[in-house]
N, C-alpha and C positions, 0 to 999 in steps of 0.2 A: 504494500499499499504506500503510495507516494506521499511523502511529508510535504504539506503546504503550510508555510509560515507567512503570516502577515503581521503588521504591528499597529497597535492602537495607542494614541495619546489619551490616557484615561483622565476623567474628571477628578477633582480632589476627593480623596478617599481616606478613611481613618487608618487603613493598614498601609504597609510599604508599597502596596500597588499604586498609590497616588503618585501622579506625575512622572510614571515610568512608561516606557515603551515595552510592552509585553508581547511574547509570542502568542498567536491566536490559532487555535485548533477548531475546526468546524465539525458540527455534528447535527444530525437530524433526529437522533434518538437519545433518550436519557441514559440508555445503557452503554457502558464503555467497559474497557479492561485495562489493567495496569500490569505490565509484565516486568518483574524485577529479576536482574541478573540473567535475562534471557530464558527464564525457566519458571519462576514463581508467578503464577497468574492470579490476580485479584479482580473479581467482579466489582465494578464501580458504577454508582448511580449519580448522575449529575444533579446537583442541587443549586439552582440559581440563587436561592436565598441565603446560602452559606457564603460568607465574605470574610476570610477564604474558606474553602473546603479543603482540609489538610489531609494528605496521605503521608503516613510516617513509614519510612523504610526500615528494613532490618539494621542492625548495628553496623555502622559505616566507618571503617577504619582507614580506607584509602579513597576509594570512589566506588559508586555503584551505578550500574547501567540500569536505567528505568525508561520504559517505553509506554506511552499513553496512546490507546487505540480507540478510536470511536468508529461508527458505522461508515464514515466517509473520509476520515482523515487520521493522522497519527503524528506523534512527536516523540523523539528519542534523545536523551541526554545522559551524561555521566555526572551524577549528583556528588558534589564534593562534601567531605565531612564538615559539619557545622555551618554550611552555607545552603539556606533554603533556596528553592527555584520556584518562581511564580510565573503563571501563564493564565490565559483566558481560554475557555471553551465557549465558542459562540453557538448556541443551540437555536436551530431553525432560523439562523440569520438575525435573530433579535435579542435573545436572552443571554447575557454575559455570566458565565459560571466562572468565578475567580477561584483558581485552584493553586494549591502549593504542595510541592514535594519537600519533605525535610527528613533529617536523620535524628535519632535520639541523641541525647547529650552523651558524649564520651566521658567515662569515669576513670579515674586513676588515683589511687590513694597512696602512691609510693612515696610521696613527700610528707605524709602525715608524721608529726613529731610528738612524742616519741613514737617509733614504729610499734604497731600493735600485733600480737600473736595470740590467737585464741584457739582453744581446743574444744571440739565437739565429739563427744563419745557417740558411737553408733553400734547398733546391732545389725549384723548381717543376717537377714531372715532366710527361711527355707526357700523362698521364692527369689533369692538373689537381690533383694532391695535393701537399702540402707535406711534403717529406722532410727530416728532421733527423738528425744523428749523435748517438748516445747511448752511454753506458757502463753495462753491467749488472754489478752487484755488484762494482764497482771493478776488473774484470779483462777483460770481453768487450765489444768494440766492435760495435755493430750499428746499422742504420738503422731509424728509426721514422717513421710517418706521424702528423701531427697531424690528428685527426678530431674537429671541433667537434660532430659528431653522436653522440659516444661519451662514456663515462664510465668512468674507470679506465685501467689499463695492460693491454695485450693482447700475447700472443706467439703466433706460429704453433706448432703442435704440433711441427713439425720443429725449430723453434728451441728449444722447451723441452727436447726430447730432446738437442739439441747442447750447450746451455749448462747446463741445470739437471739433466739426468738422463743424463749420457754413458755410464752403465753399460748403458743399453739396456733396463733393466727397465720395467715399467709405471709410467707417471707417477702419482705420489701427490700428496696435499694438501701434503705436506712440500715437494715440488719447487716448487709454484707459490706457497707462502706466504712472507712475509717476505723479499721481494726489494728491492734498492735500484737506483734508477735515477738517473743523472746526465746532464744535458744542459747543456753549457758550465758555468756556475757555479751552476746550479740543481740541487737534488737532492731526491728523494722516497724516504723510507725506509719499510720495513715494508709493502711493496705486495704484495697478492695478485694474481697474474697470471691473466688470463682467457685460456683457450686458444682459438686461432683456427684454422680450416682454410685460409683464404685471406685474402690482403690485396693491396692494389694495388702495382704498380710494383716488384715483387721486394723490398720491404722485409720485415723479419722480425717486424714487429709495429706497434703504433700506441698512441697515448694520447689521452685525451679532454680536454675543456675544463676538467674539475674540477682538473686540474693547476695551473690558474691561478685557481682560486676565490679570491675576496677580493682579486684584484689587477686591474691594467689591462694589456691586451695590445694592442700595435699590430702589425698585419701589413702590412708594407711590401713590395708586389710590385715596386716600382721599384729597390729596393735588396736584394731577396731576404733579408729579415731580419724577425725578430720582436723587438719591444722589450717587455720585461716590467717593469712599474713597481709599486712598492708605493704610491707617491704619484702621483695622477692628473696627467698633464702638461696643459699648455695646449692646447686643442682648437680648431683653426681653424673659422671660420664656413662654410668650404666643405663641411664635413661635414654630411650629413643624419643626424638623430637618430631612433632607433627603440627604443621601450620593450621590454624582454625580458619574455617570458612563460615561466616555468619549468613544464615538464611532465615530472614524475618526473625521469629522468636527462637530459632534453634541455632545450634552450632555443629559443624561437621568437620571431619578429618579425611584424609585420603589413606586408604588401606588396600592391600593387595589381596586378590583371590586367585587360586590356582586349581584347575581341573583338567584332566587329561593332558597334562604338560602345556596348557595354555594359561597365560597369566593375564589378569586384568587389574588395573589400579583405578579406583574410583572413590566417589563420595559416600561416606558412611555417616549418618546421624548418630551422634554420641548420646546414647539414651540409656541411662542407668535405670529408668522406669520400665523399660522393656526387659522381661524377666528371663528371656531365652538367650541363645547365643547370638546369631545373626539372622536378619531377614534380608534376602536378596530380591532386588527388583528384577522381575523377569525380563522385561523389555530392555532395561539397561544392560543386562548380561548379554542378551541376544545381539544387541547392537554392537557390543564390543567383541563378539565372536566367542564368548565363553559357552561351551557345549551344556547348556542346562539340561537338555533332553537326554544326554548321555551320562549325567551324574547319578550314581546309585541311590535309589529310593529307599529310605529308612521307613517312612510313614506316610499315609494319606489320611487327611482329616478335613473337617468342615469347621468353620467359624462362621458367626452371624454378625452382620452390621446392625446399626440402629434401626434399619427398616426391616430387620428379621430376614434379610436375604442371605442365603447360604453362599459362602465363599470358600472354594476349594483351596487347600494349602498342601503343598508337598513339603516334606522334610527329606532333604537329600544330604549326601555326604560330600562335602568340599574337601578336596585333597589337602589344600593348605589355605589358611588365612595368615597373611603376612604383615607383620608390624615392624618394618625395617629389618634388623638383624634377628628379631625374634619371630618364630614361626610356630603356629599351632597346626597339628596334622589331624586329618580325618574329622573335621568339625561338623556335627549335624546342623544343617542350616535350612531354615524355612524359606520357601520361594513364594513370593507374592505376584500372582499374575492378574489379579482383579482390580485392586485399587492402589492409589498413592496416598496413604494416610497422612503424610507430611504435607501434601499439596503440591509437591514437586518431585522430581526424579531423584531418588536417593535409596540407598541401602541402609540398614540399621545395625549398630552395634548394641547388644544388650548386656544385662547384668551377669549372665553366665560366662560370657567371655571377659568382660571388663573386671570382674572379681579377681582374675588371674594375674592382674597387674597392680602394683601400686601406681597411683596416678597423681599427677600434678597438673591442675587446671590454671593456667596463667592468663587471666583476663586483663593483664597489663600489656604484656608483649604478645598476646593473642596466639598462644601456642599450648599444645598438650604434650606432656611427657608421660611415658609408660616404661615400667620396669617390671619384669616377672617377680612374683612373690611365691610363697609356699603353696598357693592353690594352683599354680601354673599347670601342673600335670594331673590335676584331679579329674576323674572320670566324668563324662558328660551325662546329663539326665537321659538323653536318647543317644543310643550308640548305633553304629553300623550293623545291618543285618549280617549274621554269619552265613 
């Protein structure tokens, strides 16, 4: 679709749109799409009354490619960190929809004085989750899971009714807004809780990686603790280093897969909330020439989505999952051929794989470090058929 840009000199306006020449994109329908990093697609509805209508990108550490597509026109830019980009969508030749692309604030606590080092004990559950003890609104004690594949704080609907809405009335925005969480000496204020229907291992909620944004987190499975630093500690050369790729509210790293002597390196979402080993995206594997159809089948099963539609899943034996110099052999891997749960093309790394490494999540330099621990050679819950 050919991009057509024109410029308007806008009338005085309360936002920074005033007295600027802005790119104009044309549309005859309110429905549009925003494509981030050429992969992540968001449906967008034009709102002339919003001034501006803001799209916030994923965490932006260098620049992010964003394309805005209407039914008749498009605009593509590289969004720079900390610099919003403003434009106008002209709907049906008359309604001006003032639109802004912006990135979230970049956080970095490395200059905090004195440097802070906090310890959070955790329990490694039978389902490979990390369970921590927390305090809600300085009065209620509850267990939360740390889910690196999530963003924000979540509570089960039953927990919201128990702790935030004991009257039994319908849950309101007031109930889930402006809540305070404390875990050991760390606290997070003014948090809006996202309701959940289920979570793992009988916990009452979970929290995502952004709780540690701008800091460095060590996950030590040998001592069952998380160490949270404002100043990055010295990192042993035993660790393998992986650059982080931020995809909206997720973060991913590049990992290798080998089958039938064919190797593929690609995006894996770093997801401690996913309880199994890895989930492979069938289409991604095929596009890269990995012989999914020839991989030994361990198990066939069905799972059901929110619409109660049956989704077939295969568990196959991947010859190798490769983390730099560290290699795991004969890994049972689920193959997903029906949906893309993250909303874009990615494989998943889950808790049954990740627990085999001591982990450093560096949200200052935007890298992940992995080093094998005592669980590295532990048998998998599902093993290759004999």
